[in-house]
Structures are given as structure tokens and as C-alpha cells.
SEGUPA-233135 format. One line per 5 residues: their letters; for each residue x, y, z of N, C-alpha, C. Coordinates in steps of 0.02 Angstrom, whole numbers. Example, Ala and Ser with C-alpha at 12.3 -4.5 7.8 and 13.67 -1.06 7.14 Angstrom:
2
as	660:-284:390:615:-225:390:660:-165:390 | 642:-112:354:684:-53:357:645:2:394
# end
This chain:
318
mmsnv	-7432:-4107:-2954:-7453:-4039:-2936:-7435:-3990:-2991 | -7373:-3996:-3017:-7350:-3951:-3070:-7393:-3957:-3132 | -7413:-4019:-3149:-7451:-4030:-3210:-7521:-4001:-3207 | -7542:-3985:-3147:-7610:-3958:-3140:-7612:-3882:-3137 | -7552:-3850:-3144:-7550:-3777:-3137:-7593:-3743:-3189
ldnkr	-7591:-3766:-3252:-7630:-3733:-3304:-7704:-3743:-3296 | -7724:-3793:-3255:-7795:-3803:-3243:-7819:-3761:-3184 | -7772:-3731:-3149:-7791:-3689:-3093:-7829:-3628:-3117 | -7887:-3615:-3086:-7930:-3561:-3109:-7897:-3493:-3100 | -7859:-3485:-3048:-7826:-3421:-3037:-7773:-3409:-3090
tdali	-7740:-3462:-3111:-7690:-3455:-3163:-7722:-3434:-3228 | -7779:-3464:-3245:-7816:-3445:-3305:-7836:-3372:-3302 | -7861:-3350:-3244:-7881:-3280:-3236:-7821:-3233:-3243 | -7764:-3254:-3216:-7703:-3213:-3220:-7680:-3208:-3293 | -7684:-3262:-3330:-7665:-3261:-3401:-7709:-3212:-3439
qsvsg	-7774:-3214:-3426:-7820:-3168:-3459:-7806:-3096:-3439 | -7789:-3086:-3376:-7774:-3019:-3351:-7711:-2990:-3385 | -7658:-3029:-3386:-7595:-3005:-3416:-7603:-2994:-3491 | -7635:-3041:-3525:-7644:-3034:-3597:-7690:-2975:-3613 | -7741:-2963:-3571:-7786:-2906:-3582:-7750:-2840:-3573
stagm	-7708:-2834:-3522:-7670:-2773:-3510:-7621:-2759:-3567 | -7585:-2811:-3586:-7536:-2803:-3640:-7569:-2785:-3706 | -7623:-2819:-3721:-7660:-2806:-3783:-7689:-2735:-3782 | -7715:-2714:-3725:-7744:-2648:-3720:-7693:-2593:-3732 | -7634:-2600:-3706:-7581:-2550:-3715:-7557:-2549:-3788
lalsl	-7550:-2607:-3818:-7529:-2610:-3888:-7580:-2577:-3933 | -7644:-2593:-3923:-7697:-2565:-3964:-7701:-2489:-3956 | -7698:-2466:-3893:-7702:-2394:-3880:-7646:-2356:-3913 | -7586:-2384:-3912:-7528:-2350:-3942:-7538:-2336:-4016 | -7572:-2381:-4050:-7581:-2374:-4123:-7633:-2323:-4143
vyplq	-7682:-2310:-4099:-7738:-2266:-4119:-7749:-2207:-4071 | -7700:-2193:-4028:-7710:-2142:-3976:-7729:-2072:-4002 | -7700:-2047:-4058:-7720:-1981:-4082:-7795:-1973:-4091 | -7829:-2026:-4112:-7902:-2023:-4119:-7936:-2015:-4052 | -7908:-2045:-4000:-7935:-2038:-3933:-7928:-1965:-3910
tvatr	-7870:-1935:-3923:-7858:-1866:-3904:-7908:-1819:-3938 | -7917:-1828:-4003:-7963:-1786:-4041:-8034:-1795:-4016 | -8055:-1857:-4006:-8123:-1870:-3983:-8136:-1838:-3915 | -8089:-1844:-3869:-8098:-1815:-3802:-8100:-1739:-3805 | -8056:-1709:-3844:-8057:-1636:-3851:-8125:-1613:-3879
mqves	-8150:-1648:-3930:-8213:-1629:-3961:-8272:-1637:-3913 | -8267:-1684:-3866:-8320:-1695:-3817:-8326:-1637:-3768 | -8269:-1607:-3749:-8269:-1558:-3695:-8259:-1486:-3719 | -8237:-1476:-3781:-8226:-1408:-3807:-8284:-1388:-3852 | -8305:-1324:-3846:-8361:-1299:-3886:-8339:-1252:-3942
sadye	-8275:-1239:-3950:-8251:-1192:-4000:-8256:-1220:-4070 | -8254:-1174:-4119:-8260:-1194:-4190:-8201:-1237:-4212 | -8145:-1233:-4175:-8086:-1272:-4193:-8097:-1347:-4184 | -8150:-1365:-4149:-8162:-1436:-4136:-8230:-1460:-4163 | -8253:-1428:-4217:-8318:-1447:-4245:-8314:-1511:-4286
tvpqa	-8258:-1522:-4320:-8249:-1582:-4361:-8182:-1615:-4344 | -8176:-1677:-4362:-8114:-1714:-4347:-8054:-1683:-4382 | -8057:-1666:-4447:-7999:-1634:-4480:-7980:-1568:-4447 | -8031:-1527:-4428:-8017:-1463:-4394:-7982:-1474:-4328 | -8004:-1524:-4291:-7974:-1539:-4226:-7902:-1561:-4233
fkhii	-7888:-1604:-4281:-7820:-1626:-4294:-7776:-1566:-4312 | -7801:-1524:-4357:-7763:-1466:-4381:-7748:-1418:-4324 | -7799:-1404:-4282:-7791:-1357:-4227:-7741:-1382:-4176 | -7746:-1445:-4157:-7700:-1473:-4106:-7629:-1471:-4131 | -7617:-1490:-4194:-7549:-1491:-4222:-7521:-1420:-4227
qeegv	-7563:-1372:-4248:-7540:-1303:-4254:-7522:-1273:-4186 | -7564:-1287:-4135:-7554:-1258:-4070:-7501:-1294:-4027 | -7498:-1360:-4034:-7456:-1399:-3988:-7405:-1444:-4023 | -7409:-1446:-4090:-7365:-1492:-4126:-7394:-1562:-4126 | -7360:-1607:-4160:-7383:-1677:-4163:-7388:-1708:-4094
kglfs	-7344:-1687:-4049:-7344:-1716:-3981:-7410:-1702:-3945 | -7446:-1650:-3967:-7510:-1635:-3936:-7561:-1690:-3946 | -7553:-1727:-4000:-7598:-1783:-4014:-7587:-1841:-3966 | -7532:-1838:-3929:-7515:-1892:-3882:-7516:-1867:-3810 | -7552:-1812:-3797:-7558:-1785:-3729:-7589:-1838:-3683
glgss	-7556:-1850:-3627:-7583:-1897:-3579:-7575:-1970:-3597 | -7533:-1985:-3646:-7526:-2055:-3668:-7500:-2100:-3611 | -7453:-2073:-3572:-7425:-2114:-3517:-7478:-2134:-3466 | -7519:-2086:-3445:-7571:-2102:-3396:-7625:-2146:-3428 | -7636:-2137:-3493:-7685:-2179:-3527:-7661:-2251:-3532
wlata	-7595:-2260:-3542:-7566:-2327:-3541:-7579:-2360:-3473 | -7565:-2322:-3421:-7574:-2349:-3353:-7647:-2366:-3341 | -7692:-2320:-3359:-7764:-2331:-3349:-7789:-2390:-3390 | -7765:-2395:-3452:-7786:-2449:-3496:-7761:-2517:-3470 | -7698:-2519:-3450:-7670:-2581:-3424:-7708:-2604:-3362
aqqgv	-7722:-2555:-3317:-7759:-2572:-3256:-7830:-2594:-3273 | -7862:-2557:-3318:-7932:-2572:-3335:-7938:-2641:-3367 | -7897:-2654:-3417:-7902:-2718:-3451:-7881:-2776:-3405 | -7828:-2765:-3366:-7805:-2817:-3320:-7857:-2834:-3268 | -7885:-2782:-3236:-7936:-2793:-3184:-7998:-2824:-3214
yyyfy	-8019:-2798:-3271:-8080:-2824:-3302:-8074:-2898:-3320 | -8021:-2914:-3356:-8013:-2984:-3378:-8006:-3031:-3318 | -7971:-3007:-3266:-7962:-3050:-3207:-8029:-3066:-3174 | -8068:-3013:-3159:-8133:-3024:-3127:-8181:-3062:-3173 | -8179:-3047:-3237:-8223:-3081:-3286:-8209:-3156:-3286
qrmrd	-8145:-3173:-3289:-8127:-3244:-3291:-8143:-3279:-3225 | -8129:-3245:-3170:-8142:-3274:-3104:-8216:-3287:-3094 | -8258:-3241:-3115:-8330:-3250:-3107:-8357:-3305:-3152 | -8329:-3311:-3212:-8349:-3366:-3256:-8330:-3433:-3224 | -8272:-3435:-3193:-8249:-3496:-3160:-8295:-3514:-3101
rlgla	-8313:-3463:-3061:-8355:-3475:-3003:-8425:-3500:-3023 | -8448:-3476:-3081:-8514:-3496:-3105:-8511:-3560:-3146 | -8450:-3587:-3155:-8442:-3649:-3193:-8452:-3640:-3267 | -8434:-3581:-3293:-8447:-3566:-3363:-8383:-3570:-3406 | -8326:-3582:-3374:-8263:-3577:-3410:-8257:-3627:-3467
dqtes	-8287:-3685:-3460:-8279:-3737:-3510:-8342:-3751:-3550 | -8386:-3701:-3553:-8446:-3711:-3592:-8467:-3646:-3625 | -8508:-3651:-3676:-8532:-3592:-3710:-8585:-3558:-3667 | -8576:-3492:-3656:-8622:-3456:-3613:-8683:-3432:-3652 | -8738:-3425:-3617:-8797:-3392:-3646:-8784:-3317:-3646
iwqnl	-8823:-3280:-3685:-8815:-3207:-3687:-8826:-3178:-3618 | -8876:-3203:-3581:-8891:-3177:-3515:-8834:-3189:-3466 | -8805:-3249:-3468:-8749:-3266:-3424:-8689:-3221:-3438 | -8676:-3211:-3503:-8619:-3169:-3522:-8630:-3097:-3502 | -8693:-3073:-3508:-8709:-3005:-3489:-8699:-2994:-3414
ktsta	-8719:-3043:-3374:-8711:-3037:-3301:-8638:-3035:-3281 | -8598:-3080:-3307:-8527:-3082:-3289:-8490:-3021:-3315 | -8507:-2999:-3376:-8474:-2940:-3404:-8490:-2877:-3363 | -8553:-2870:-3344:-8574:-2811:-3306:-8542:-2810:-3237 | -8543:-2866:-3203:-8513:-2870:-3136:-8439:-2855:-3138
aaimt	-8404:-2882:-3187:-8332:-2869:-3194:-8319:-2795:-3210 | -8362:-2766:-3251:-8354:-2696:-3270:-8365:-2649:-3210 | -8413:-2665:-3167:-8426:-2623:-3108:-8365:-2624:-3061 | -8337:-2682:-3049:-8277:-2687:-3008:-8220:-2647:-3038 | -8214:-2650:-3104:-8160:-2614:-3138:-8168:-2539:-3131
vlivn	-8229:-2513:-3139:-8242:-2441:-3134:-8223:-2415:-3065 | -8243:-2451:-3013:-8230:-2428:-2944:-8155:-2425:-2930 | -8116:-2468:-2961:-8044:-2469:-2949:-8006:-2420:-2994 | -8028:-2414:-3057:-7988:-2378:-3108:-8011:-2306:-3121 | -8070:-2286:-3098:-8096:-2219:-3114:-8046:-2162:-3101
plwvi	-8010:-2161:-3044:-7961:-2107:-3032:-7909:-2101:-3087 | -7888:-2159:-3114:-7837:-2157:-3168:-7865:-2124:-3231 | -7929:-2136:-3245:-7958:-2106:-3305:-7971:-2032:-3296 | -7985:-2010:-3234:-7993:-1938:-3221:-7927:-1903:-3237 | -7872:-1930:-3213:-7806:-1901:-3226:-7790:-1902:-3300
strqt	-7804:-1958:-3333:-7791:-1965:-3404:-7831:-1914:-3445 | -7895:-1905:-3427:-7937:-1857:-3464:-7912:-1786:-3455 | -7893:-1768:-3394:-7866:-1701:-3381:-7804:-1689:-3423 | -7760:-1739:-3427:-7699:-1731:-3466:-7713:-1729:-3541 | -7761:-1767:-3563:-7778:-1770:-3634:-7803:-1702:-3660
vnksp	-7843:-1667:-3619:-7869:-1602:-3639:-7825:-1545:-3614 | -7768:-1562:-3583:-7721:-1511:-3559:-7751:-1463:-3509 | -7791:-1488:-3463:-7819:-1446:-3411:-7805:-1476:-3343 | -7772:-1439:-3302:-7758:-1460:-3233:-7799:-1419:-3185 | -7806:-1438:-3123:-7845:-1401:-3075:-7824:-1328:-3071
gtsss	-7874:-1284:-3073:-7860:-1213:-3066:-7839:-1178:-3129 | -7839:-1213:-3187:-7822:-1182:-3250:-7880:-1186:-3297 | -7881:-1144:-3347:-7937:-1143:-3394:-7915:-1149:-3466 | -7853:-1152:-3479:-7830:-1157:-3548:-7775:-1209:-3552 | -7750:-1218:-3614:-7696:-1265:-3622:-7640:-1248:-3575
sssss	-7624:-1293:-3532:-7575:-1278:-3480:-7529:-1335:-3470 | -7513:-1347:-3407:-7460:-1395:-3392:-7484:-1462:-3369 | -7547:-1477:-3378:-7574:-1540:-3353:-7537:-1600:-3382 | -7528:-1601:-3449:-7495:-1658:-3479:-7421:-1657:-3466 | -7390:-1595:-3463:-7318:-1592:-3452:-7300:-1604:-3379
qgffs	-7348:-1596:-3333:-7335:-1606:-3263:-7320:-1679:-3247 | -7348:-1724:-3285:-7340:-1794:-3271:-7396:-1821:-3228 | -7399:-1886:-3224:-7454:-1920:-3190:-7459:-1901:-3116 | -7404:-1907:-3080:-7407:-1896:-3008:-7418:-1823:-2990 | -7389:-1777:-3030:-7401:-1706:-3017:-7474:-1688:-3027
tlini	-7504:-1716:-3080:-7575:-1704:-3093:-7618:-1732:-3037 | -7600:-1792:-3014:-7636:-1824:-2960:-7634:-1781:-2896 | -7575:-1758:-2878:-7566:-1717:-2817:-7604:-1652:-2823 | -7602:-1620:-2882:-7636:-1556:-2891:-7712:-1564:-2887 | -7738:-1618:-2914:-7810:-1630:-2910:-7831:-1637:-2837
ikeeg	-7794:-1676:-2799:-7811:-1687:-2728:-7805:-1621:-2689 | -7751:-1583:-2702:-7741:-1519:-2666:-7795:-1468:-2682 | -7810:-1460:-2747:-7855:-1407:-2770:-7929:-1425:-2761 | -7946:-1489:-2770:-8016:-1508:-2773:-8036:-1562:-2722 | -7988:-1592:-2691:-8003:-1645:-2643:-8001:-1714:-2674
fssly	-7995:-1764:-2632:-7989:-1833:-2654:-8051:-1856:-2693 | -8109:-1829:-2676:-8171:-1850:-2709:-8172:-1834:-2783 | -8131:-1785:-2804:-8128:-1767:-2875:-8101:-1823:-2918 | -8064:-1869:-2887:-8038:-1926:-2925:-8095:-1972:-2946 | -8154:-1961:-2917:-8212:-2001:-2936:-8264:-1959:-2973
sgllp	-8241:-1903:-3002:-8284:-1864:-3045:-8308:-1907:-3104 | -8371:-1902:-3120:-8398:-1941:-3175:-8410:-2013:-3158 | -8411:-2029:-3093:-8420:-2099:-3072:-8488:-2126:-3093 | -8541:-2085:-3085:-8608:-2109:-3102:-8614:-2128:-3176 | -8595:-2083:-3223:-8597:-2104:-3293:-8549:-2162:-3308
slilv	-8493:-2165:-3270:-8447:-2221:-3281:-8479:-2287:-3261 | -8517:-2286:-3206:-8552:-2346:-3185:-8607:-2365:-3235 | -8641:-2314:-3261:-8692:-2327:-3312:-8660:-2357:-3374 | -8599:-2332:-3389:-8564:-2354:-3449:-8538:-2426:-3445 | -8549:-2459:-3388:-8529:-2530:-3385:-8569:-2570:-3436
inpai	-8624:-2542:-3458:-8663:-2578:-3509:-8626:-2578:-3576 | -8577:-2531:-3584:-8540:-2529:-3647:-8498:-2592:-3657 | -8451:-2607:-3610:-8414:-2669:-3619:-8458:-2731:-3613 | -8512:-2725:-3573:-8558:-2782:-3568:-8589:-2797:-3635 | -8612:-2743:-3669:-8641:-2752:-3737:-8587:-2776:-3784
qytcy	-8528:-2745:-3780:-8473:-2763:-3826:-8453:-2836:-3820 | -8439:-2859:-3758:-8415:-2927:-3750:-8470:-2979:-3761 | -8532:-2960:-3746:-8587:-3005:-3760:-8595:-3015:-3835 | -8592:-2959:-3872:-8596:-2963:-3946:-8537:-3002:-3974 | -8478:-2991:-3945:-8418:-3024:-3968:-8422:-3100:-3958
ellkt	-8442:-3121:-3899:-8448:-3192:-3885:-8502:-3224:-3928 | -8556:-3187:-3939:-8610:-3213:-3981:-8586:-3222:-4053 | -8548:-3172:-4078:-8520:-3176:-4146:-8472:-3235:-4152 | -8430:-3245:-4101:-8384:-3301:-4102:-8420:-3367:-4106 | -8473:-3373:-4067:-8512:-3435:-4066:-8546:-3447:-4134
llaty	-8577:-3395:-4160:-8613:-3401:-4224:-8566:-3417:-4281 | -8509:-3381:-4283:-8462:-3393:-4338:-8427:-3460:-4332 | -8409:-3479:-4271:-8376:-3544:-4261:-8424:-3600:-4282 | -8487:-3594:-4264:-8538:-3643:-4284:-8543:-3646:-4360 | -8545:-3587:-4391:-8551:-3584:-4464:-8491:-3615:-4499
flkrk	-8430:-3598:-4477:-8369:-3624:-4509:-8362:-3700:-4499 | -8381:-3723:-4439:-8376:-3795:-4425:-8424:-3834:-4470 | -8484:-3808:-4479:-8533:-3841:-4523:-8509:-3842:-4595 | -8477:-3786:-4616:-8450:-3784:-4684:-8396:-3836:-4695 | -8359:-3852:-4641:-8306:-3902:-4646:-8332:-3972:-4635
gknpt	-8398:-3979:-4626:-8429:-4044:-4617:-8420:-4073:-4548 | -8404:-4029:-4499:-8395:-4052:-4430:-8455:-4034:-4387 | -8469:-4077:-4339:-8524:-4064:-4293:-8503:-4008:-4244 | -8541:-3952:-4242:-8522:-3895:-4198:-8539:-3908:-4125 | -8501:-3951:-4094:-8511:-3965:-4023:-8487:-3906:-3981
tdria	-8508:-3905:-3918:-8488:-3850:-3873:-8412:-3846:-3867 | -8380:-3903:-3862:-8307:-3905:-3854:-8272:-3879:-3916 | -8296:-3898:-3975:-8265:-3875:-4038:-8275:-3800:-4048 | -8334:-3776:-4030:-8348:-3704:-4036:-8302:-3665:-3990 | -8294:-3687:-3928:-8253:-3652:-3879:-8179:-3651:-3900
kytfs	-8156:-3704:-3934:-8085:-3708:-3952:-8070:-3685:-4023 | -8121:-3663:-4059:-8110:-3643:-4129:-8065:-3581:-4132 | -8016:-3582:-4176:-7969:-3526:-4184:-7984:-3488:-4248 | -7995:-3423:-4241:-8009:-3381:-4299:-7944:-3350:-4326 | -7948:-3321:-4384:-7891:-3284:-4413:-7886:-3215:-4381
fleyf	-7830:-3181:-4391:-7822:-3113:-4365:-7878:-3068:-4391 | -7893:-3073:-4456:-7944:-3030:-4487:-8012:-3044:-4457 | -8028:-3107:-4445:-8093:-3124:-4416:-8100:-3097:-4345 | -8046:-3104:-4304:-8047:-3075:-4237:-8057:-2999:-4241 | -8021:-2968:-4288:-8025:-2895:-4297:-8096:-2873:-4315
lmgal	-8127:-2906:-4363:-8194:-2887:-4385:-8247:-2899:-4331 | -8241:-2953:-4294:-8288:-2966:-4239:-8281:-2913:-4184 | -8219:-2896:-4168:-8208:-2844:-4118:-8234:-2776:-4141 | -8224:-2760:-4205:-8247:-2696:-4232:-8323:-2691:-4231 | -8357:-2742:-4252:-8430:-2740:-4255:-8460:-2736:-4185
sktia	-8434:-2776:-4138:-8462:-2775:-4070:-8451:-2708:-4036 | -8393:-2676:-4048:-8380:-2611:-4017:-8421:-2556:-4049 | -8433:-2559:-4113:-8475:-2510:-4147:-8544:-2508:-4117 | -8574:-2565:-4107:-8641:-2570:-4078:-8642:-2540:-4008 | -8593:-2557:-3967:-8590:-2533:-3898:-8579:-2457:-3895
tvlty	-8535:-2431:-3938:-8519:-2360:-3937:-8578:-2317:-3958 | -8612:-2335:-4011:-8669:-2296:-4035:-8724:-2293:-3982 | -8736:-2348:-3948:-8790:-2351:-3899:-8776:-2312:-3835 | -8712:-2301:-3820:-8694:-2270:-3755:-8658:-2203:-3762 | -8652:-2175:-3822:-8610:-2116:-3831:-8630:-2055:-3790
pilvm	-8694:-2035:-3786:-8711:-1976:-3746:-8687:-1980:-3673 | -8689:-2040:-3645:-8666:-2049:-3576:-8591:-2038:-3573 | -8555:-2060:-3624:-8483:-2052:-3628:-8464:-1978:-3630 | -8501:-1938:-3667:-8489:-1866:-3672:-8497:-1834:-3603 | -8551:-1852:-3568:-8563:-1825:-3501:-8506:-1843:-3453
rskmq	-8481:-1903:-3458:-8427:-1924:-3414:-8364:-1882:-3426 | -8347:-1871:-3489:-8288:-1831:-3505:-8294:-1760:-3478 | -8353:-1730:-3487:-8364:-1661:-3464:-8359:-1658:-3387 | -8386:-1708:-3353:-8385:-1708:-3280:-8315:-1720:-3253 | -8275:-1761:-3288:-8207:-1775:-3265:-8162:-1714:-3273
vskek	-8178:-1671:-3321:-8138:-1611:-3332:-8161:-1553:-3287 | -8227:-1544:-3282:-8253:-1485:-3247:-8280:-1499:-3177 | -8287:-1562:-3158:-8314:-1583:-3094:-8387:-1562:-3085 | -8424:-1555:-3140:-8495:-1539:-3137:-8534:-1601:-3117 | -8594:-1590:-3090:-8639:-1645:-3075:-8675:-1665:-3139
vvpai	-8711:-1721:-3136:-8743:-1748:-3196:-8793:-1699:-3226 | -8842:-1676:-3185:-8895:-1634:-3211:-8869:-1567:-3238 | -8826:-1531:-3200:-8798:-1469:-3228:-8759:-1480:-3293 | -8723:-1535:-3297:-8685:-1550:-3358:-8732:-1561:-3417 | -8787:-1595:-3405:-8836:-1607:-3459:-8868:-1541:-3481
iktwa	-8888:-1500:-3432:-8920:-1436:-3448:-8872:-1390:-3486 | -8810:-1386:-3464:-8760:-1344:-3496:-8747:-1366:-3568 | -8741:-1431:-3578:-8729:-1458:-3645:-8786:-1442:-3691 | -8848:-1451:-3666:-8907:-1437:-3707:-8912:-1363:-3724 | -8896:-1320:-3675:-8900:-1247:-3686:-8848:-1223:-3736
edgwr	-8789:-1253:-3735:-8735:-1230:-3780:-8740:-1260:-3850 | -8757:-1323:-3855:-8754:-1356:-3920:-8817:-1393:-3941 | -8868:-1395:-3898:-8928:-1433:-3915:-8914:-1508:-3913 | -8957:-1546:-3946:-8950:-1619:-3943:-8885:-1643:-3976 | -8859:-1603:-4023:-8797:-1623:-4056:-8737:-1623:-4008
gffng	-8743:-1583:-3955:-8689:-1580:-3906:-8676:-1647:-3872 | -8727:-1690:-3871:-8719:-1755:-3839:-8684:-1806:-3885 | -8671:-1783:-3947:-8638:-1827:-3995:-8575:-1797:-4025 | -8550:-1743:-3992:-8487:-1712:-4016:-8431:-1763:-4016 | -8396:-1766:-4073:-8338:-1810:-4079:-8355:-1883:-4088
mdaki	-8419:-1898:-4101:-8438:-1969:-4106:-8404:-2004:-4164 | -8393:-1968:-4220:-8361:-1999:-4278:-8289:-2020:-4260 | -8253:-1974:-4226:-8184:-1991:-4205:-8184:-2046:-4153 | -8233:-2043:-4106:-8235:-2092:-4053:-8253:-2161:-4079 | -8300:-2165:-4126:-8318:-2230:-4155:-8258:-2259:-4191
lfsvl	-8224:-2216:-4230:-8165:-2242:-4267:-8112:-2266:-4218 | -8100:-2226:-4165:-8051:-2247:-4114:-8074:-2311:-4080 | -8136:-2311:-4056:-8161:-2367:-4016:-8162:-2431:-4057 | -8183:-2426:-4120:-8187:-2485:-4162:-8117:-2513:-4176 | -8071:-2469:-4196:-8003:-2492:-4209:-7969:-2518:-4146
naall	-7978:-2482:-4091:-7947:-2501:-4028:-7974:-2568:-4003 | -8041:-2575:-4005:-8072:-2637:-3981:-8055:-2696:-4026 | -8055:-2684:-4091:-8039:-2738:-4138:-7967:-2761:-4128 | -7921:-2713:-4122:-7851:-2731:-4110:-7843:-2765:-4043 | -7879:-2739:-3993:-7876:-2769:-3925:-7897:-2842:-3927
mmfqe	-7955:-2856:-3957:-7980:-2924:-3961:-7930:-2969:-3997 | -7904:-2943:-4053:-7858:-2982:-4094:-7794:-2997:-4056 | -7765:-2945:-4024:-7703:-2955:-3986:-7715:-3000:-3925 | -7770:-2987:-3890:-7783:-3024:-3827:-7790:-3099:-3839 | -7827:-3116:-3891:-7837:-3187:-3906:-7770:-3222:-3920
risky	-7729:-3188:-3960:-7664:-3217:-3978:-7615:-3218:-3920 | -7613:-3164:-3882:-7566:-3159:-3826:-7582:-3211:-3772 | -7647:-3220:-3757:-7666:-3269:-3706:-7647:-3339:-3727 | -7655:-3355:-3791:-7634:-3421:-3816:-7558:-3428:-3813 | -7523:-3374:-3829:-7450:-3375:-3827:-7424:-3387:-3757
ishil	-7454:-3351:-3708:-7434:-3360:-3639:-7448:-3432:-3615 | -7505:-3458:-3634:-7523:-3527:-3616:-7474:-3577:-3644 | -7453:-3567:-3707:-7405:-3612:-3739:-7338:-3609:-3703 | -7318:-3548:-3683:-7254:-3541:-3647:-7256:-3579:-3581 | -7313:-3569:-3544:-7319:-3605:-3480:-7321:-3680:-3489
qsilm	-7354:-3703:-3541:-7356:-3775:-3555:-7286:-3802:-3569 | -7247:-3764:-3609:-7179:-3786:-3625:-7136:-3789:-3562 | -7143:-3739:-3519:-7104:-3737:-3457:-7122:-3797:-3413 | -7187:-3811:-3407:-7209:-3866:-3365:-7187:-3934:-3392 | -7189:-3941:-3459:-7167:-4004:-3489:-7092:-4015:-3477
rrsls	-7052:-3962:-3483:-6981:-3968:-3472:-6965:-3986:-3399 | -7002:-3955:-3354:-6991:-3970:-3282:-7013:-4041:-3266 | -7067:-4062:-3298:-7091:-4129:-3286:-7041:-4181:-3311 | -7011:-4168:-3369:-6961:-4213:-3397:-6898:-4215:-3354 | -6879:-4156:-3329:-6818:-4152:-3287:-6828:-4188:-3221
lkk	-6890:-4187:-3194:-6905:-4222:-3131:-6903:-4297:-3141 | -6925:-4320:-3200:-6925:-4392:-3214:-6853:-4418:-3220 | -6809:-4375:-3245:-6739:-4396:-3251:-6707:-4402:-3182
# end
């Protein structure tokens, strides 16, 4: 029974969940200032946020370096929950469809990625509403830099519910649900790149690229990083206007159509791409680091479990 633990599908899903959460938090910690700048640029219309350098300068002048890390704690929590939930459901659905030990088609990967992303949005959206409010330093009932980030996670949560009602925790839910195509595109591109590159490298080494060899092929840190970066770039560019609308709705609680009309009236079509340069840089670095860390951490956890099981097995034989 003990020797079969690593073959248990729930154990595999749990490994992916834990490694995804850990990798997500590590990656976010390294590039969070870019997330802060991108979010501010998405929701602020002032001249101080027209370019990435201006945004950095303004935040540091007004709030100090710590301003670049506004809402980091809640973002850690949201990221850990998002990555953990996503990887868990993603792995479980692959297992249920019998895809865990074979190379998936693009369509199969798209279906499992999208379904996992929808489940994740429904569970994690309130955490991202709180995180976004703290990142832009706006709490319910205030209009300027205030105490949202200094209040802490639970204080912000309580104030949102008191001032705006529980439903406000699901502000931006519609664009968030639409944005499930972002990770779906990202992970589909990532898996496709892994398959293509593994096939290419195996052929170069004179080996037959069988399904099993492709699935077990181990890339270098740099290769994981580059595949993650490219897949996230494609996904971010294709979905960025929806991301801007989500940020605006999470801060102001506007509906989709009014948010679109207001953005167009204030900034024209460019308003739908405010902060895209900072967001692409953040998303690419964050996703690339996430993929790189997640692949390594999941293997590390598996090796630890294997060692523990081998030791227990030997002790039982004695």
C-alpha cells in the first residue's frame, strides 16, 4: 500500500498544487514592483502614470520604496491560492480524462486548462479584489491614497463588505471569467513548446521521441524560463484589454459597459492598453519564473516522498 502512494492520483494533484503555490509566491516576490506599477497605470488616468519610469518615480516620491510593495501580503495569499487551486484541479481533470501519462493534444489541454481556470476564478476572485484595492491604495469610501494597504488584509475585507456588500468581492467577475482564456492560452502554448522542443532535442541526440520520453524529458532552467516567457507573452498580448477592465471594475465596482465607455471617453483606444509594457514585463518574468520553479519544486517534492517511502519500506522489511 505504501509503495503505491506516489501513484495515487490525488497525491500527484497535491504535489502539483503545493509546488504551484510555492513557485507562484517565489516568482511574485521577485517581480512584484512591476505588478504594482502595471495595476496603478491600468486604473489611474493622471500624467504621473503615463509611462513606466514616471510611475516608478511618482510612487517612490509619494510613498517611498515600500509603495512599490503595496498589497504584497494579500497578493501572496491570492497567488498561493490561485496557483494551488489551479494546479490541483488541472491535475485532477487530466487524471480523470486519462491524460496524466500521455502527451495531450492542443484541444485536450485547452479544455482542461479552461475548466481548471474557471474553478479557480470562482474560488479566488475575492482575494484578488482585496489585493487590487491594496495595490492601488484605495479602500471603500476613499478616493485617494489612503489606508487600504496599511489596514491589512482582514481590515480591507471587512470594510469592503460593510461599505459595499459581500457582492463587491466578486467585482470584475465577468472579465475574470473571460480571462480564463489567458492561462488556457499560456499553458497550452507552454505544453506545446515542451513537446516540440523535447522532440527536437531527442532527435538531435539520436533517440526516438516516444510519448514516454517526451513526457519525462528534463529541460534546463534557462529552457524552462524561455518557454514560460514566450507562452505568457502570447497570452498577455491577446487578453490585455480585458485585464484592464477587470482592474478598473475591482477598484470602482463599475459594470462592464460603463467601464468600457468611461475608458474610451477618457483615453480612447489607448486606455485599454495602459500599463501593457509593465504588465507584459511582469507577466513574462513572473510566468517564466513560475514555470521554472514549479517544474523543479514538483520534482524535488516527488524525490523527497520517494526517499521517505523507500526508507519506510526498508524498515518494514527489517
